[in-house]
C-alpha positions, -999 to +999 in steps of 0.1 A: +000+000+000+015+034-010+012+067+009-017+080-012-037+048-003-030+054+034-041+090+031-073+079+013-081+054+040-077+082+066-100+105+046-125+078+041-127+069+078-131+037+097-168+035+092-163+035+055-133+011+053-151-014+076-186-010+062-207-042+059-212-036+021-178-051+014-188-084+030-221-082+011-205-077-022-182-107-016-213-128-007-230-118-040-199-126-060-197-160-045-235-166-051-231-159-088-200-180-090-218-209-074-249-204-096-227-204-127-212-237-118-245-253-107-263-247-140-233-255-163-247-288-175-283-276-182-289-278-219-290-246-238-324-241-255-334-218-283-299-212-297-271-231-314-248-225-284-232-256-271-231-245-234-257-229-212-255-192-219-263-183-183-232-200-170-211-173-186-236-146-178-233-153-141-196-155-141-195-122-159-219-107-133-196-120-106-167-101-123-188-069-123-196-072-086-159-078-078-151-046-098-177-027-077-160-040-046-125-030-058-133+006-068-155+011-037-126+001-015-107+031-030-136+053-021-148+058-057-186+058-050-193+075-083-175+048-103-192+021-082-226+035-093-215+034-130-207-003-125-239-008-106-258+004-137-238-023-156-249-049-131-285-037-133-284-039-172-269-074-171-296-087-149-323-074-171-306-086-203-303-121-187-340-121-178-350-108-213-330-134-231-345-163-210-380-148-213-378-141-250-366-177-257-394-192-237-420-170-255-407-177-290-393-213-290-415-241-301-413-274-319-416-255-352-391-229-341-363-245-321-338-217-328-349-182-317-331-161-343-330-128-325-311-143-295-290-166-316-279-136-338-270-117-307-248-145-295-231-147-329-225-110-330-247-105-360-272-082-342-274-061-311-296-068-281-325-042-279-320-011-258-329-008-221-363+007-227-374-021-250-360-048-226-376-033-195-410-029-212-409-065-225-402-078-190-428-056-174-455-065-199-449-102-196-479-123-185-455-148-170-441-122-146-473-103-138-475-112-101-438-106-095-439-073-114-468-061-093-447-067-062-414-053-075-430-021-089-455-014-062-435+018-056-408+039-074-378+021-058-363+008-091-370+040-110-350+059-083-322+034-084-320+038-122-319+076-118-291+074-093-271+051-116-276+075-145-269+106-124-235+092-114-227+078-148-234+112-165-223+136-137-258+151-137-250+168-104-217+182-091-221+161-059-218+130-081-184+141-093-172+147-057-182+112-048-152+099-068-126+121-049-112+100-021-087+128-011-114+150+004-133+147+036-169+143+024-194+145+053-220+128+031-198+099+021-213+073+045-248+084+036-242+077-001-224+044+007-254+033+027-277+042-002-254+024-027-255-007-004-293-007-004-294-002-042-272-032-047-294-053-025-325-043-043-310-052-077-300-086-063-336-092-051-350-082-085-327-106-103-334-135-079-371-129-081-372-128-119-347-156-125-363-182-103-398-172-115-387-181-150-363-209-144-371-224-110-352-256-120-320-236-117-325-239-079-320-277-081-292-291-059-267-315-075-279-345-054-302-359-081-275-359-107-249-372-082-270-402-075-273-410-112-236-404-117-227-432-093-253-456-105-278-452-077-315-445-078-322-409-067-342-404-036-379-396-041-385-359-050-347-352-049-351-334-083-370-308-063-343-303-036-329-268-035-291-261-036-279-249-002-265-216-013-298-207-030-318-216+000-295-195+021-299-165-001-336-170-002-338-170+036-311-144+043-321-118+017-353-124-001-374-137+028-358-112+053-361-081+031-391-089+008-412-117+023-440-109-002-417-117-031-404-148-012-439-161-008-447-155-045-416-173-057-424-203-034-461-203-044-453-206-081-425-232-078-424-269-075-390-267-058-389-274-021-380-240-007-381-238+030 
């Protein structure tokens, strides 16, 4: 650590350096890493891709969260918000791709051209407004959408991400200067921490409403791999890290969303 880093830590203060958000970001990164590995062997549907697209999506999201953690440790709250917008976008793109494939794939149309062309680099994914509208208008997600958008929380998160990305206010610029003593730094760090949590909740709610089989623990496959007959209903057992996130974050922070996910899933969530 060089002298400027020490000075930055001094300016940031102990409450910043030891804030709970850093443990939370590590937890989220590990969650996406585990999810990426868990679903690796699920067959890719709707495209010509050999491997499950979401495997690489989640490992990429893990990288973005680690980047948020890295820049935030340096006191760059403004840069962290720019990366948070990237995390927000990646979650919605992930949901859009899965939803679009489910809506358009059939026995007569096994390859969904729009998504397959995006994978091949032939065409771009639609812009944010188109993606967000498609998700919000989906009959599959009607109940979850009603809960997620019962207030303006996600609109305000998006505004904060954009304000910091585009320096819409002078205070956004100051949030990137770790050499000054900013009396509002902890307040904005707390706000960022809550915004990250809400985006994680949104992604969890959407993802497991569309692909609840992604929750499945490896036990069922493990039995088959060693030539044993799987236990009854073991295909509905939930992976431990997913159950933990469900209890620790979704049920604790948004019990209404937790109930809706459980109500619409055949998986054995506790």
